[in-house]
C-alpha positions as a Markdown table, in Angstrom:
| # | Residue | x | y | z |
|---|---|---|---|---|
| 1 | Met | 1.5 | -3.6 | -38.2 |
| 2 | Lys | -0.6 | -0.6 | -37.1 |
| 3 | Lys | -2.8 | -2.9 | -34.9 |
| 4 | Ile | 0.3 | -4.3 | -33.2 |
| 5 | Ile | 1.7 | -0.8 | -32.4 |
| 6 | Ile | -1.7 | 0.3 | -31.1 |
| 7 | Cys | -2.0 | -2.8 | -28.9 |
| 8 | Val | 1.6 | -2.2 | -27.5 |
| 9 | Ile | 0.8 | 1.4 | -26.7 |
| 10 | Ile | -2.5 | 0.4 | -24.9 |
| 11 | Val | -0.7 | -2.3 | -22.9 |
| 12 | Leu | 2.2 | 0.1 | -22.0 |
| 13 | Thr | -0.1 | 2.8 | -20.8 |
| 14 | Ala | -2.7 | 0.6 | -19.0 |
| 15 | Leu | -0.3 | -1.7 | -17.2 |
| 16 | Pro | 1.5 | 0.9 | -15.0 |
| 17 | Ser | -1.9 | 2.5 | -14.0 |
| 18 | Ile | -3.3 | -0.9 | -13.0 |
| 19 | Thr | -0.3 | -1.7 | -10.9 |
| 20 | Phe | -0.3 | 1.7 | -9.3 |
| 21 | Gly | -4.0 | 1.4 | -8.5 |
| 22 | Lys | -3.5 | -1.9 | -6.7 |
| 23 | Glu | -0.8 | -0.5 | -4.6 |
| 24 | Arg | -2.8 | 2.6 | -3.6 |
| 25 | Thr | -5.9 | 0.6 | -2.5 |
| 26 | Gly | -3.9 | -1.3 | 0.1 |
| 27 | Ile | -2.5 | 1.8 | 1.8 |
| 28 | Thr | -4.0 | 2.8 | 5.1 |
| 29 | Phe | -2.5 | 5.9 | 6.8 |
| 30 | Pro | -1.8 | 6.3 | 10.5 |
| 31 | Cys | -4.8 | 7.7 | 12.4 |
| 32 | Thr | -4.8 | 9.7 | 15.6 |
| 33 | Glu | -8.0 | 10.8 | 17.4 |
| 34 | Ile | -8.6 | 12.9 | 20.5 |
| 35 | Leu | -10.6 | 11.0 | 23.1 |
| 36 | Asn | -13.1 | 13.3 | 24.8 |
| 37 | Pro | -14.4 | 13.2 | 28.4 |
| 38 | Ala | -17.7 | 11.6 | 29.2 |
| 39 | Gln | -20.2 | 13.1 | 31.6 |
| 40 | Val | -18.7 | 11.5 | 34.7 |
| 41 | Val | -15.2 | 13.2 | 34.5 |
| 42 | Thr | -13.7 | 16.6 | 34.6 |
| 43 | Gln | -13.4 | 18.5 | 31.4 |
| 44 | Asn | -9.6 | 18.5 | 31.8 |
| 45 | Ala | -9.5 | 14.7 | 31.0 |
| 46 | Arg | -8.4 | 13.9 | 27.5 |
| 47 | Gly | -6.8 | 11.0 | 25.7 |
| 48 | Val | -5.2 | 10.2 | 22.4 |
| 49 | Ala | -5.6 | 7.1 | 20.3 |
| 50 | Leu | -3.0 | 6.1 | 17.6 |
| 51 | Ile | -3.9 | 3.5 | 15.1 |
| 52 | Tyr | -1.5 | 2.3 | 12.4 |
| 53 | Asn | -0.5 | -0.7 | 10.4 |
| 54 | Tyr | 3.0 | -2.2 | 10.9 |
| 55 | Lys | 4.9 | -5.2 | 9.7 |
| 56 | Ser | 5.7 | -7.7 | 12.5 |
| 57 | Lys | 8.8 | -9.9 | 12.1 |
| 58 | Phe | 7.0 | -13.1 | 12.9 |
| 59 | Arg | 3.3 | -12.4 | 12.4 |
| 60 | Gly | 3.3 | -10.4 | 9.2 |
| 61 | Asn | 1.1 | -7.3 | 8.8 |
| 62 | Arg | -0.7 | -6.2 | 11.9 |
| 63 | Thr | -2.6 | -3.1 | 13.2 |
| 64 | Ser | -1.5 | -1.4 | 16.4 |
| 65 | Leu | -3.8 | 0.6 | 18.7 |
| 66 | Ser | -2.3 | 2.6 | 21.5 |
| 67 | Val | -4.1 | 4.9 | 24.0 |
| 68 | His | -2.5 | 7.7 | 26.1 |
| 69 | Ala | -4.9 | 9.3 | 28.7 |
| 70 | Leu | -4.2 | 12.4 | 30.9 |
| 71 | His | -5.8 | 14.2 | 33.8 |
| 72 | Leu | -8.0 | 11.3 | 34.9 |
| 73 | Ser | -9.0 | 11.1 | 38.5 |
| 74 | Lys | -7.8 | 8.2 | 40.6 |
| 75 | Pro | -10.1 | 5.3 | 39.8 |
| 76 | Ser | -11.0 | 4.9 | 43.4 |
| 77 | Ser | -12.6 | 8.3 | 43.4 |
| 78 | Phe | -15.4 | 6.8 | 41.3 |
| 79 | Gly | -16.1 | 3.9 | 43.6 |
| 80 | Asn | -14.7 | 0.4 | 43.8 |
| 81 | Tyr | -12.3 | 0.6 | 40.9 |
| 82 | Asp | -8.5 | 0.4 | 40.8 |
| 83 | Ser | -7.6 | 1.0 | 37.1 |
| 84 | Tyr | -8.8 | 1.9 | 33.6 |
| 85 | Glu | -9.3 | -0.3 | 30.5 |
| 86 | Val | -9.8 | 0.4 | 26.8 |
| 87 | Leu | -12.8 | -1.0 | 24.9 |
| 88 | Ala | -12.2 | -0.7 | 21.1 |
| 89 | Tyr | -14.7 | -2.1 | 18.7 |
| 90 | Ile | -16.5 | -2.3 | 15.4 |
| 91 | Pro | -20.2 | -2.7 | 16.2 |
| 92 | Lys | -21.7 | -6.1 | 15.5 |
| 93 | Glu | -18.3 | -7.4 | 14.3 |
| 94 | Ile | -15.4 | -7.5 | 16.7 |
| 95 | Ser | -14.0 | -5.9 | 19.9 |
| 96 | Trp | -10.7 | -5.6 | 21.7 |
| 97 | Ile | -10.2 | -4.9 | 25.4 |
| 98 | Phe | -6.9 | -4.1 | 27.1 |
| 99 | Asn | -5.7 | -2.5 | 30.3 |
| 100 | Leu | -4.1 | 0.8 | 30.8 |
| 101 | Ser | -1.1 | 1.0 | 33.0 |
| 102 | Pro | -0.3 | 4.0 | 35.3 |
| 103 | Asn | 2.8 | 5.9 | 34.9 |
| 104 | Thr | 3.2 | 8.5 | 37.7 |
| 105 | Glu | 5.6 | 11.4 | 37.3 |
| 106 | His | 5.6 | 14.6 | 39.4 |
| 107 | Glu | 2.3 | 13.5 | 41.2 |
| 108 | Glu | 0.5 | 13.3 | 37.8 |
| 109 | Thr | -0.6 | 9.9 | 36.5 |
| 110 | Ile | -0.6 | 9.2 | 32.8 |
| 111 | Trp | -2.5 | 6.0 | 31.8 |
| 112 | Val | -1.1 | 4.2 | 28.7 |
| 113 | Gly | -1.7 | 0.9 | 26.9 |
| 114 | Lys | -1.6 | -0.8 | 23.6 |
| 115 | Glu | -2.9 | -3.7 | 21.5 |
| 116 | Asp | -0.6 | -4.8 | 18.7 |
| 117 | Glu | -2.3 | -8.0 | 17.6 |
| 118 | Ile | -5.2 | -6.6 | 15.5 |
| 119 | Ser | -5.6 | -8.2 | 12.1 |
| 120 | Pro | -4.5 | -5.7 | 9.4 |
| 121 | Gly | -7.9 | -5.5 | 7.8 |
| 122 | Tyr | -9.5 | -4.2 | 11.0 |
| 123 | Arg | -9.5 | -0.8 | 12.5 |
| 124 | Pro | -11.8 | 0.0 | 15.5 |
| 125 | Thr | -14.6 | 2.6 | 14.8 |
| 126 | Tyr | -15.3 | 3.3 | 18.5 |
| 127 | Ile | -12.8 | 3.6 | 21.4 |
| 128 | Lys | -13.9 | 4.0 | 25.0 |
| 129 | Val | -11.8 | 4.2 | 28.2 |
| 130 | Arg | -13.7 | 3.0 | 31.2 |
| 131 | Leu | -13.1 | 2.2 | 34.9 |
| 132 | Phe | -12.1 | -1.3 | 35.9 |
| 133 | Asn | -11.7 | -3.4 | 39.0 |
| 134 | Asn | -8.9 | -5.9 | 38.7 |
| 135 | Ala | -10.0 | -8.0 | 41.7 |
| 136 | Thr | -13.6 | -8.6 | 40.5 |
| 137 | Asn | -12.9 | -8.2 | 36.7 |
| 138 | Lys | -15.8 | -5.7 | 36.5 |
| 139 | Ser | -15.9 | -2.8 | 34.2 |
| 140 | Gly | -17.3 | 0.6 | 35.2 |
| 141 | Pro | -18.6 | 3.7 | 33.5 |
| 142 | Val | -16.9 | 5.2 | 30.4 |
| 143 | Val | -14.7 | 8.2 | 31.2 |
| 144 | Leu | -13.3 | 9.0 | 27.7 |
| 145 | Glu | -14.7 | 8.1 | 24.3 |
| 146 | Lys | -14.5 | 8.8 | 20.6 |
| 147 | Arg | -16.1 | 7.6 | 17.3 |
| 148 | Ile | -13.1 | 7.1 | 15.0 |
| 149 | Thr | -13.5 | 9.0 | 11.7 |
| 150 | Cys | -10.2 | 8.4 | 9.9 |
| 151 | Lys | -9.8 | 5.3 | 7.8 |
């Protein structure tokens, strides 16, 4: 009888901790990082990257990456460029590239964009905003960048 009671106590104390441990390991918290200017732009230029997991109605769990960039010069001031794009990647594994769209208010342009179709197990470790020419599909120099440190 003592052995049965001891076994029941062990199972009742171990089972909740095992279940809780499994739930905790799957949690990834939202991550925000400040994108800093590269050598070629003014020190006023900055950006913010937001990375978080969400549940899509039709595709299940996904990771979303959005970028918001401020105080960037007109792309044409750097040469034959007309927009900006984001390069996000995990070295030697995978990369994502998406365009930033201009939103002009009060003579100030804010560049914004997002990629919502990242598999839930992936989060980029580097994010770069670089110049882009839509007519030639050529990328230019990096203007903002950041090594992502949050997991």
